[in-house]
RODO-2510 file (C-alpha; in nm, 4 decimals, decimal comma):
residues 90
     n   res          X          Y          Z
     1     m     2,7948    -5,8751     0,2430
     2     l     2,4548    -5,6686     0,1865
     3     r     2,4116    -5,3778     0,4067
     4     n     2,1104    -5,2079     0,4815
     5     l     2,1145    -4,8161     0,5289
     6     f     1,8701    -4,6371     0,7389
     7     l     1,8080    -4,2683     0,7754
     8     v     1,8710    -4,0529     1,1039
     9     g     1,9178    -3,6896     1,1610
    10     d     1,7015    -3,3930     1,2021
    11     a     1,6088    -3,3576     0,8654
    12     t     1,4423    -3,7138     0,8795
    13     e     1,1188    -3,8116     1,0973
    14     a     1,3340    -4,0428     1,3454
    15     g     1,5220    -3,7257     1,4331
    16     w     1,8874    -3,7886     1,5976
    17     n     1,7542    -4,1590     1,7369
    18     e     1,9391    -4,4364     1,6228
    19     n     1,6302    -4,6593     1,7365
    20     n     1,3204    -4,4655     1,6463
    21     n     1,1680    -4,6521     1,3439
    22     n     1,3981    -4,5047     1,1286
    23     t     1,3660    -4,5081     0,7597
    24     p     1,5274    -4,7671     0,5408
    25     m     1,7095    -4,7242     0,2099
    26     f     1,5747    -4,9205    -0,0970
    27     r     1,8312    -5,1079    -0,2518
    28     s     1,8124    -5,1534    -0,6509
    29     s     1,7323    -5,5160    -0,8011
    30     e     1,9695    -5,4510    -1,0864
    31     n     2,2683    -5,3393    -0,8583
    32     q     2,3015    -5,4256    -0,4774
    33     d     2,5462    -5,1394    -0,4031
    34     i     2,2855    -4,9001    -0,5264
    35     y     2,0609    -4,7149    -0,2570
    36     s     1,7831    -4,4723    -0,2999
    37     i     1,5298    -4,3177    -0,1180
    38     t     1,2414    -4,0521    -0,1948
    39     g     1,0593    -3,8493     0,0469
    40     k     1,0227    -3,5369     0,2586
    41     f     1,2972    -3,4169     0,4267
    42     r     1,3343    -3,1018     0,6961
    43     v     1,5642    -2,8381     0,6816
    44     g     1,8812    -3,0162     0,8501
    45     g     2,1108    -3,2855     0,8551
    46     f     2,0940    -3,6759     0,8124
    47     k     2,3445    -3,9918     0,8005
    48     f     2,3113    -4,3440     0,7017
    49     l     2,2722    -4,6045     0,9853
    50     e     2,3759    -4,9425     0,8813
    51     i     2,2132    -5,1187     1,2252
    52     k     1,9230    -4,9792     1,3535
    53     g     1,9873    -4,9164     1,7450
    54     q     2,3939    -4,8605     1,7012
    55     w     2,5762    -4,5348     1,6119
    56     p     2,8825    -4,6996     1,4333
    57     p     2,9069    -4,8359     1,1578
    58     l     2,7473    -4,5202     0,9993
    59     w     2,7888    -4,3369     0,6769
    60     g     2,8035    -3,9444     0,6527
    61     t     3,0234    -3,6783     0,4822
    62     n     3,3315    -3,4516     0,5703
    63     d     3,2796    -3,2550     0,2392
    64     g     2,9165    -3,2220     0,1443
    65     t     2,9662    -3,4752    -0,1609
    66     t     3,1574    -3,7892    -0,0741
    67     l     3,0284    -4,0271     0,1450
    68     t     3,2339    -4,1051     0,4403
    69     y     3,2463    -4,4303     0,6198
    70     r     3,2950    -4,4657     1,0255
    71     p     3,2979    -4,8463     1,1086
    72     t     3,3570    -4,8037     1,4920
    73     d     3,3354    -4,5902     1,7583
    74     a     3,6875    -4,5225     1,7440
    75     d     3,6690    -4,3575     1,4118
    76     p     3,6052    -3,9990     1,3336
    77     d     3,2588    -3,9612     1,2959
    78     p     3,1816    -3,7608     0,9434
    79     g     2,9685    -3,4599     0,9223
    80     t     2,6059    -3,4718     0,7989
    81     l     2,4410    -3,4407     0,4383
    82     s     2,2737    -3,1447     0,4085
    83     i     1,9090    -3,0027     0,3506
    84     g     1,8619    -2,6494     0,3115
    85     a     1,5161    -2,6698     0,2142
    86     e     1,2020    -2,8351     0,3436
    87     g     1,0782    -3,0726     0,0469
    88     y     1,0646    -3,4194    -0,1135
    89     y     1,4166    -3,5302    -0,2562
    90     k     1,5246    -3,8157    -0,4395
***
């Protein structure tokens, strides 16, 4: 199954609104499980939504390095990926 991933969080243009023209991640043409994005991020946090307009399923992190998946509302909400300085990131 191919997933789409969208940015959400105060470090992104969409803010914490799950249905605010959230920026999509780009999928590699060589490996459809590899996503990337290059863009300007603000200081703050973000997560990855699978479906715009819906919170779970989503991805975040609990340790700052490993992605954590939240498939349903019944599952624990992972923490955010953090941006410490405003700038362009890949």
